C-alpha positions in Angstrom: 12.3 12.7 -29.9 11.3 10.2 -27.2 14.1 9.7 -24.6 15.6 6.2 -24.6 16.4 4.1 -21.6 19.3 1.6 -22.0 19.6 -1.8 -20.4 22.7 -2.4 -18.4 25.3 -5.2 -18.4 24.6 -7.5 -15.4 26.1 -10.7 -14.0 24.1 -13.8 -14.5 24.2 -16.5 -11.9 24.0 -20.3 -12.5 20.4 -21.3 -11.9 21.6 -24.5 -10.3 23.1 -22.5 -7.5 19.9 -20.6 -6.7 18.2 -21.9 -3.6 14.9 -23.5 -4.4 12.1 -25.6 -3.0 10.6 -28.2 -5.3 7.5 -30.5 -5.7 5.3 -31.5 -2.8 7.7 -29.8 -0.3 6.2 -26.5 -1.3 2.8 -27.3 0.0 3.8 -29.7 2.8 6.7 -27.7 4.3 6.4 -24.1 2.9 2.7 -23.4 2.4 3.3 -19.7 3.2 4.2 -19.2 -0.5 0.8 -20.3 -1.6 -1.3 -17.6 0.0 -1.3 -14.0 1.2 -3.5 -11.9 3.5 -6.4 -12.2 1.2 -6.6 -15.9 2.4 -6.9 -16.9 -1.3 -5.0 -20.2 -1.8 -2.9 -21.2 -4.8 -0.5 -23.8 -6.1 3.1 -24.1 -7.1 5.7 -26.8 -7.3 8.8 -24.6 -7.6 9.9 -21.7 -5.4 13.2 -19.8 -5.9 14.8 -17.8 -3.1 17.5 -15.6 -4.7 20.0 -13.6 -2.6 20.9 -10.9 -5.2 20.1 -9.5 -8.6 22.3 -12.0 -10.5 20.2 -14.8 -9.1 16.9 -13.0 -9.9 18.1 -12.6 -13.5 18.9 -16.3 -13.6 15.4 -17.1 -12.4 13.8 -14.9 -15.1 16.1 -16.5 -17.7 15.0 -19.9 -16.5 11.3 -19.0 -16.7 11.8 -17.7 -20.2 13.5 -20.9 -21.3 11.0 -23.2 -19.8 7.9 -21.3 -20.8 6.6 -21.1 -17.3 5.2 -18.0 -15.6 6.5 -16.4 -12.5 4.8 -15.1 -9.4 6.8 -12.5 -7.4 6.5 -13.0 -3.7 7.5 -10.4 -1.1 6.1 -10.7 2.5 2.6 -11.5 1.1 0.8 -8.9 3.2 -1.4 -7.9 0.2 -5.2 -8.2 0.4 -6.0 -8.9 -3.3 -4.3 -12.2 -4.1 -1.6 -10.6 -6.2 1.2 -12.8 -4.7 -0.9 -16.1 -4.8 0.5 -18.5 -7.5 -1.7 -20.2 -10.0 0.7 -23.0 -10.9 3.5 -20.4 -11.5 7.1 -20.5 -10.4 7.4 -18.4 -7.3 10.2 -15.9 -7.1 10.6 -15.0 -3.4 12.4 -11.9 -2.1 12.6 -13.1 1.5 16.4 -13.5 1.3 17.0 -10.1 -0.3 16.5 -7.8 2.7 19.6 -5.6 2.9 19.6 -1.8 3.5 22.5 -1.3 1.0 23.4 2.3 1.9 22.7 6.0 2.3 22.9 8.7 -0.4 22.3 12.4 -0.9 20.4 13.9 -3.8 20.9 17.6 -3.4 19.8 18.3 0.1 17.7 15.1 0.4 18.9 11.9 2.0 17.8 8.6 0.5 18.1 4.9 1.4 19.0 2.2 -1.1 17.4 -1.1 -0.3 16.8 -4.6 -1.7 13.2 -5.2 -2.5 12.6 -7.8 0.2 13.4 -5.7 3.2 10.3 -4.7 5.2 9.3 -1.2 6.1 9.6 -2.1 9.7 13.2 -3.5 9.2 14.3 -0.5 7.2 13.0 2.1 9.6 14.3 0.2 12.7 17.8 0.6 11.3 17.3 4.3 10.4 15.6 5.2 13.7 18.4 3.7 15.7 20.8 5.9 13.8 22.7 2.7 13.0 24.0 4.0 9.6 27.8 4.2 10.2 28.2 0.6 9.0 26.2 1.2 5.9 27.7 2.0 2.5 27.9 5.4 0.9 25.8 5.5 -2.3 27.1 9.0 -2.8 30.5 10.1 -1.3 30.3 11.0 2.4 26.5 10.5 2.7 26.5 8.5 5.9 29.0 10.8 7.6 26.8 13.8 6.6 23.7 12.1 8.0 25.5 11.4 11.3 26.9 14.9 11.6 23.4 16.3 11.2 22.6 14.9 14.6 19.1 13.9 13.6 17.1 10.8 13.0 15.6 10.1 9.6 12.9 7.9 8.4 10.7 6.9 5.5 7.4 8.7 6.1 4.9 6.5 4.3 3.2 4.1 6.8 1.0 1.4 5.4 -0.9 -0.3 8.3 1.1 -3.5 7.7 4.6 -2.5 8.4 5.9 -6.0 7.9 5.1 -5.6 4.2 8.2 -5.6 1.8 9.4 -2.4 0.3 9.2 -4.0 -3.2 5.6 -4.9 -2.5 4.8 -1.4 -1.3 6.3 0.1 -4.5 4.5 -2.5 -6.7 1.2 -1.5 -5.1 2.0 2.2 -4.8 1.1 1.7 -1.1 -0.2 4.4 1.1 -1.5 4.7 4.6 -2.5 7.2 7.2 0.3 9.7 6.5 -0.6 9.8 2.9 -2.8 12.7 4.0 0.3 14.8 4.5 3.1 13.0 2.5 1.3 11.5 -0.5 1.7 7.8 -1.6 4.8 5.7 -2.2 5.2 7.1 -5.7 6.2 10.5 -4.4 9.2 9.1 -2.5 10.8 6.8 -5.0 14.0 8.2 -6.4 15.3 5.2 -8.3 14.3 1.7 -9.4 16.4 -1.2 -10.7 14.2 -3.5 -12.7 14.6 -6.9 -14.3 12.4 -7.0 -17.5 10.6 -10.1 -18.7 13.4 -10.8 -21.2 16.0 -10.9 -18.5 17.5 -7.5 -19.2 18.0 -5.0 -16.4 17.2 -1.3 -16.5 18.4 1.3 -13.9 15.9 4.2 -13.7 16.6 7.4 -11.8 13.8 9.9 -11.5 14.2 12.8 -13.9 16.5 11.0 -16.3 13.8 9.3 -18.4 10.8 11.6 -18.6 7.9 10.4 -20.7 7.6 12.6 -23.7 5.3 12.5 -26.7 3.3 9.9 -24.9 5.7 7.0 -25.3 8.8 5.2 -24.1 11.7 3.4 -25.6 14.1 0.9 -24.0 17.1 -0.3 -25.9 18.2 -3.8 -24.9 20.8 -6.2 -26.3 17.9 -8.2 -27.6 16.3 -5.3 -29.5 14.2 -2.2 -29.0 11.2 -2.1 -26.7 8.7 0.6 -27.6 5.4 1.4 -26.0 2.8 4.1 -25.5 1.6 5.5 -22.1 -2.1 5.1 -21.8 -4.1 8.3 -22.6 -7.0 7.6 -20.2 -7.4 10.5 -17.8 -7.9 8.8 -14.4 -5.0 11.0 -13.1 -7.5 13.8 -13.1 -9.4 12.2 -10.2 -8.4 14.2 -7.1 -8.5 11.1 -4.9 -6.2 8.3 -3.6 -6.1 5.7 -6.3 -4.3 2.4 -6.7 -6.4 1.0 -9.6 -4.7 0.5 -13.0 -1.4 1.4 -14.7 -0.4 5.0 -13.9 -0.6 7.6 -16.6 0.0 11.3 -16.4 1.2 14.1 -18.6 4.1 14.7 -16.3 5.6 11.3 -15.4 8.9 9.5 -15.5 9.5 6.0 -17.0 9.9 4.6 -13.5 6.4 5.8 -12.7 5.1 3.2 -15.1 6.4 0.4 -12.9 5.3 1.9 -9.6 1.8 0.6 -8.8 1.9 -1.8 -11.7 1.5 -4.8 -9.4 4.6 -6.6 -10.8 3.1 -7.2 -14.3 5.8 -5.1 -16.1 9.0 -5.9 -14.4 10.7 -7.3 -11.3 12.3 -4.7 -9.0 15.5 -5.7 -7.3 16.7 -2.3 -5.8 14.9 0.8 -4.7 16.0 4.3 -3.6 13.6 6.0 -1.2 13.8 9.6 0.0 13.9 10.1 3.7 12.7 13.0 6.0 13.8 14.1 9.5 11.8 12.3 12.2 10.3 14.9 14.4 8.6 14.6 17.8 4.8 14.1 17.6 1.8 14.4 19.8 -0.9 11.8 19.3 -4.5 12.8 19.8 -7.9 11.1 19.9 -11.1 13.3 20.0 -14.6 11.9 20.6 -17.8 13.2 19.0 -21.5 12.5 19.8 -22.4 11.8 16.2 -20.8 10.9 12.8 -22.0 14.2 11.4 -20.1 16.1 14.1 -17.0 14.1 13.4 -17.2 14.7 9.6 -17.6 18.5 10.2 -14.5 18.4 12.4 -12.6 16.6 9.7 -13.5 19.2 7.1 -12.6 22.1 9.5 -9.3 20.4 10.4 -8.4 20.0 6.8 -9.1 23.6 6.1 -7.1 24.9 9.1 -3.4 25.7 9.5 -3.0 22.9 12.1 -1.3 20.6 9.5 -1.8 17.2 11.1 0.3 14.2 10.1 -2.9 12.2 9.4 -6.7 12.2 10.1 -8.1 8.8 11.0 -11.6 7.7 12.0 -13.5 5.0 13.9 -17.3 4.9 13.9 -19.6 4.2 16.9 -19.8 0.5 16.0 -16.0 0.3 16.0 -15.9 2.0 19.4 -18.6 -0.5 20.7 -16.5 -3.4 19.5 -13.4 -2.1 21.2 -15.3 -1.3 24.4 -16.5 -4.9 24.5 -12.9 -6.2 24.2 -11.7 -3.7 26.8 -14.3 -5.0 29.3 -13.5 -8.6 28.6 -9.7 -8.3 28.2 -8.4 -5.0 29.6 -4.8 -5.8 28.7 -5.7 -6.0 25.0 -7.2 -2.4 24.9 -4.7 -0.8 27.3 -6.4 2.6 27.4 -8.6 4.6 29.7 -12.3 3.6 29.6 -13.6 4.4 26.2 -16.3 7.1 26.3 -19.8 6.5 24.9 -19.5 8.3 21.6 -20.8 8.2 18.0 -17.3 8.4 16.5 -13.7 9.4 17.2 -11.0 11.1 15.2 -7.2 10.4 15.5 -4.6 12.9 14.5 -0.9 13.5 15.2 0.6 16.9 15.5 4.2 18.1 15.2 5.4 18.7 18.8 7.2 22.1 18.6 6.8 25.7 19.7 3.6 26.1 17.7 1.8 23.3 19.6 -0.1 25.6 22.0 -1.3 27.7 19.0 -2.4 24.6 17.2 -4.4 23.4 20.2 -6.1 26.7 20.6 -7.4 26.3 17.0 -8.3 22.6 17.6 -10.3 23.6 20.7 -12.4 26.1 18.7 -13.0 23.7 15.9 -14.0 20.9 18.4 -16.5 23.2 20.2 -18.1 24.0 16.9 -18.6 20.3 16.4 -20.1 19.5 19.9 -16.8 18.2 21.4 -14.0 19.8 23.4 -10.4 19.3 24.4 -11.7 17.9 27.7 -13.2 15.1 25.7 -10.0 14.0 24.1 -6.8 12.0 24.8 -3.3 13.2 24.0 0.2 11.7 24.4 3.7 12.7 23.4 6.0 10.1 24.9 7.1 7.4 22.5 5.7 4.6 24.7 2.3 6.4 24.9 2.2 7.2 21.2 2.8 3.5 20.4 -0.2 2.7 22.7 -2.4 5.1 20.8 -1.3 3.5 17.6 -2.2 0.0 18.8 -5.6 1.3 19.9 -6.1 2.8 16.4 -5.2 -0.6 14.8 -7.2 -2.6 17.2 -10.4 -2.4 15.1 -9.0 -4.0 11.9 -7.3 -6.6 14.1 -10.6 -7.4 15.8 -12.3 -7.7 12.4 -9.6 -10.1 11.2 -9.9 -12.2 14.4 -13.7 -12.3 13.9 -13.5 -13.5 10.3 -10.9 -16.1 11.3 -13.3 -17.4 13.9 -16.2 -17.5 11.3 -14.0 -19.5 8.9 -14.1 -22.4 11.3 -17.8 -22.9 10.4 -17.7 -21.4 6.9 -14.3 -22.1 5.3 -15.1 -20.2 2.2 -15.9 -16.9 3.9 -13.2 -14.2 3.9 -12.8 -10.6 5.0 -14.9 -8.2 3.0 -13.8 -4.6 3.4 -14.1 -1.7 1.1 -11.2 0.3 -0.3 -12.9 3.2 -2.0 -12.2 6.9 -2.0 -14.1 10.0 -3.2 -13.2 13.7 -3.7 -13.4 16.0 -0.7 -16.7 17.5 -1.6 -18.4 14.1 -1.5 -17.3 12.7 1.8 -20.6 13.2 3.6 -22.6 11.9 0.7 -20.6 8.7 0.4 -20.7 8.1 4.2 -24.4 8.6 4.2 -24.7 6.1 1.3 -22.6 3.6 3.1 -24.6 3.8 6.3 -28.0 3.9 4.7 -27.3 0.8 2.6 -25.7 -1.1 5.5 -28.5 -0.4 7.9 -31.0 -1.5 5.3 -29.1 -4.7 4.7 -29.1 -5.8 8.4 -25.4 -6.8 8.1 -23.3 -5.9 11.1 -20.4 -3.5 10.2 -17.7 -1.2 11.4 -16.2 1.8 9.5 -12.8 3.1 10.2 -9.7 4.4 8.5 -8.2 7.2 6.4 -11.0 9.8 6.5 -8.5 12.6 5.9 -8.3 11.3 2.3 -12.1 10.5 2.2 -11.0 6.8 2.3 -12.6 5.0 5.3 -12.9 1.2 5.2 -16.3 -0.4 5.6 -15.7 -3.9 7.1 -18.6 -6.3 7.1 -19.0 -8.7 10.1 -20.4 -11.6 8.2 -22.1 -14.5 10.0 -22.5 -17.0 7.2 -22.3 -17.5 3.4 -25.7 -16.1 2.8 -24.6 -12.8 4.3 -21.3 -13.1 2.4 -23.2 -13.2 -0.9 -25.2 -10.2 0.1 -22.0 -8.5 1.2 -20.3 -9.0 -2.1 -23.3 -7.4 -3.9 -23.1 -4.4 -1.4 -19.4 -4.1 -2.2 -20.1 -3.6 -5.9 -22.9 -1.1 -5.1 -20.5 0.9 -3.0 -17.8 0.8 -5.7 -20.2 2.0 -8.4 -21.3 4.9 -6.1 -17.7 5.9 -5.4 -16.8 5.9 -9.1 -19.9 7.9 -10.0 -18.7 10.6 -7.6 -15.3 10.8 -9.3 -13.7 8.4 -6.9 -11.6 5.2 -7.0 -12.8 1.6 -6.6 -9.4 0.7 -5.1 -7.7 3.5 -3.3 -4.7 1.7 -1.7 -4.8 -2.1 -2.0 -4.6 -2.4 -5.7 -6.5 -4.8 -8.0 -4.6 -8.1 -7.9 -6.5 -11.1 -8.9 -9.5 -10.7 -6.6 -10.7 -7.2 -7.6 -10.4 -7.3 -11.4 -14.1 -6.6 -11.9 -13.6 -3.3 -10.0 -11.0 -2.2 -12.5 -13.8 -2.3 -15.2 -16.0 0.0 -13.1 -13.4 2.8 -13.4 -12.1 2.2 -16.9 -13.9 1.2 -20.1 -12.6 -1.6 -22.4 -10.5 0.7 -24.5 -8.8 2.0 -21.4 -8.0 -1.6 -20.2 -6.8 -2.4 -23.7 -4.3 0.4 -23.4 -3.0 -1.2 -20.2 -2.7 -4.5 -22.0 -0.7 -2.8 -24.8 1.8 -1.7 -22.2 2.0 -5.2 -20.8 2.5 -6.7 -24.3 5.3 -4.2 -25.0 7.3 -5.1 -21.9 6.1 -8.7 -21.4 4.9 -10.0 -24.7 4.6 -13.6 -23.4 2.8 -12.6 -20.2 5.3 -14.3 -18.0 5.2 -11.9 -15.0 2.4 -12.2 -12.5 -0.2 -13.2 -15.0 -3.8 -12.4 -14.0 -2.9 -9.5 -11.8 -4.9 -6.4 -12.6 -6.4 -7.8 -15.8 -6.2 -10.9 -18.0 -4.4 -11.1 -21.3 -6.1 -14.0 -23.0 -7.0 -17.7 -22.9 -4.0 -18.8 -20.9 -5.0 -16.7 -18.0 
């Protein structure tokens, strides 16, 4: 017997009362709704800005009645064009930014938020301990949190902290601390979702397990039935954000997490929290890439338990060194050593720290480095400085590409998002570097090496290099998939990377994804063209 979810009774607002922007005003006065960080540009003549779920339902009802499609827009920090409208009605969540309250589920605290709040905004409230004024989702939860005398936070940390929580869940976002804490999916307790027919479902983890490979949702308009895909990408032991999630042990809410908004519109989200502990930030320099990779493997296999393991190659260090020499205030750090690579890692600052550093010292010496060739900091101000240094490479790449767009308007950032299993890290890195050196294209490599997921960023000079870079990108993706990896480890597919989905899944797999879409959104109203296309209209 397949468990059934039941739609819930909801208030429906008057669509005429929902704030909106119409016609040419969208492009002339509010062009932010027509693009995202991919720098892909789109079109729309109607943007709704609801303030609550009743108004979201009114917008979906309106879309259904007019036959238009809808593009959900959070803070538009995505890199794959998923929030860029193609003549769609835009449904913006920028006025739905409340942290609604705090709850307890057993011994775990959780925060309930509206989808439009950013990660930065939510954590700012939590880290200030400013929870007394928040509502109790479960009786006495805020008082219990205050009496614990601790600070709590949401541990998943995508690089762009201004991204909306709804967008993070829609993309199953991850980041550096995914190494220790896993992706967004592992921290979602509950979702409240508006379906394409305007009905609302309220899904709490554990209450609607997928059984017998299918799902059933009873609504006032009839019964929705569907089958969970049977492809086995969940067996890939890698970070993966490509395709609709499927696993033998999953909950109905897992279907919506990482689905890039094509199955439903999330209005409220419960996220589990953890105690915020003191950290020590560290940067260790190595003479060669090979030394750095050996250190990563040794660190992963030790009992040190870092929060994350991040990487910058020698080209990235050269880039930062040049900025530091020209503008010392931008790279506010000691002089950067001449090195082939560096590794970043944060450690829990507690009574075990001395023991952890003894281990790290031994590992470093085995990899031709030492504690003397490292930087460390434990004060909040200094940790923030280390984090800015770590993020300075992607910012420098972004600034470089923005500069090149002045002469070549059609050029855009071209950076990889592939991951491979642990045993293939060195092989994939050697493949990257060999192909890049042969191409003659300038590059930097940085990122989440703890998950075998560094980003290769191409420093493109002109459109001829851009064309060669796109071909390189596909070559890299094919190699990663051949090693059991993912063609999109954290940024999703969106509209820009649909060909990469087909590198990981055959046509029958993609058709299973389409079948889920047809079951939940038979008219393809929600975010058409994200992840895959459904037919002629797209």
